[in-house]
C-alpha positions, 0 to 999 in steps of 0.5 A: 679934534684929529682929522679922522674924528672930524671926518667921522663927525661929518659922516655922522651928520650926513647919516640922516635922510632929512639932512641929505634932503636939506643938503640936496636942496641947498646944493641949488644955492643959498636958502632961507630956513622958511624956504627949506621947510616949505619946499621939503614939507618938513616942520620948521622945528625939525628943519632947524634941528637938522640944520644945527647938526649940519652947522656944528660940523661945518657943512653949512653956514648961515647969515642973518638977513633982517629977521631971516636966516639963510643957509649955504653949503660950506663943504661942496665936497659933501654934494659930490659925495652924495652924487657919487653915492646916488650913482652907486646905489641906483 
């Protein structure tokens, strides 16, 4: 995959409000999936679907902790991009 295609895939993954909310929450630190769906008030299957999209392009990663799966941001630049866009839109 060339660089432009990879960047386009990242922007595509960022193109959903729920994924942006998940990333905003993860920007505070590593979280387990249960924490995410409870905090955001979104059904667990929906959160898992969006998390998979973010993982597929490498924006977030996961680690197992017993039966829990915890997620963290692997591309901190996406948080910076989100902050810049928020400033521009507000």
